[in-house]
C-alpha positions as CSV (number, residue, x, y, z in Angstrom):
1,M,29.9,111.2,271.3
2,T,27.9,111.1,268.1
3,K,24.5,112.9,267.6
4,A,22.5,109.3,268.2
5,E,24.5,109.1,271.5
6,I,23.2,112.7,272.5
7,V,19.8,111.6,271.3
8,S,19.8,108.5,273.3
9,E,20.9,110.4,276.5
10,I,18.3,113.4,276.3
11,A,15.9,110.7,275.9
12,K,16.9,108.3,278.6
13,A,17.1,111.5,281.1
14,T,13.7,113.2,280.1
15,G,11.7,110.3,279.0
16,I,10.7,111.5,275.9
17,D,10.9,109.3,273.0
18,K,13.7,109.1,270.6
19,A,11.7,110.4,267.2
20,T,10.9,113.8,269.2
21,V,14.5,114.4,270.5
22,L,16.0,113.8,267.2
23,E,13.6,116.3,265.5
24,T,14.2,118.8,267.9
25,V,18.4,118.3,267.9
26,E,17.9,118.3,264.0
27,R,15.9,121.7,264.2
28,F,18.2,123.1,266.7
29,M,21.4,122.5,264.3
30,E,19.5,123.7,261.3
31,T,18.5,127.0,263.2
32,V,22.3,127.7,264.2
33,K,23.2,126.9,260.5
34,D,20.5,129.3,259.0
35,A,21.6,131.8,261.4
36,M,25.0,131.6,260.5
37,T,24.5,131.5,256.8
38,N,22.5,134.6,257.6
39,G,25.4,136.6,259.0
40,E,24.4,136.1,262.7
41,N,26.2,134.9,265.6
42,V,24.2,132.6,268.0
43,Y,25.0,132.6,271.8
44,L,24.3,130.2,274.0
45,R,25.0,131.8,277.7
46,G,26.7,129.2,280.1
47,F,27.8,127.0,276.7
48,G,29.4,129.1,274.3
49,S,29.0,131.3,271.1
50,F,28.8,130.1,267.4
51,I,30.3,132.8,265.5
52,I,31.5,133.7,262.4
53,K,35.0,134.4,261.4
54,T,36.8,136.2,258.7
55,R,40.0,134.9,257.3
56,S,42.4,137.5,255.6
57,Q,43.7,137.1,252.1
58,K,46.9,135.5,251.9
59,T,49.3,134.3,249.3
60,A,50.0,130.2,248.8
61,R,52.6,128.7,247.2
62,N,51.8,125.1,245.3
63,I,55.3,123.9,245.8
64,S,55.0,120.8,242.9
65,K,54.5,123.5,240.4
66,G,56.7,126.2,241.9
67,T,53.6,128.7,241.6
68,T,51.9,131.1,244.0
69,L,48.3,132.1,244.4
70,I,46.1,134.1,245.9
71,I,43.7,132.7,248.5
72,P,40.8,135.7,249.1
73,E,39.4,136.7,252.4
74,H,36.8,134.3,253.4
75,K,34.4,133.5,256.3
76,I,34.7,130.5,258.6
77,P,32.1,129.4,261.3
78,A,33.8,128.8,264.7
79,F,32.8,127.9,268.3
80,K,34.1,129.8,271.0
81,P,33.2,127.9,274.6
82,A,31.9,130.0,277.6
83,K,34.2,130.6,280.4
84,V,32.0,128.5,282.6
85,F,32.3,125.6,280.2
86,M,36.1,125.9,279.8
87,E,36.6,125.8,283.6
88,Q,34.4,122.6,283.9
89,V,36.3,121.0,281.3
90,K,39.7,121.8,282.8
91,Q,38.9,120.0,285.9
92,A,37.5,117.0,284.4
């Protein structure tokens, strides 16, 4: 499902025009990105959590050159679904 399809579904279900729904969805995503960029996790009860995970430093190999390199510790965004959400998906 694309963002446009989500906007259409919400607009149809609520009766709000698509432009307003699109602005709301865009602002929601921007708020989540800003919070995570500032090191905060975002928790949505019954849906899931947008969390920041830290990947440890590791050694990788470039097989074509036969060299090794160090990939430093870094952070990545992740989504952890709520238990209620997981159960709904499993039963679908």
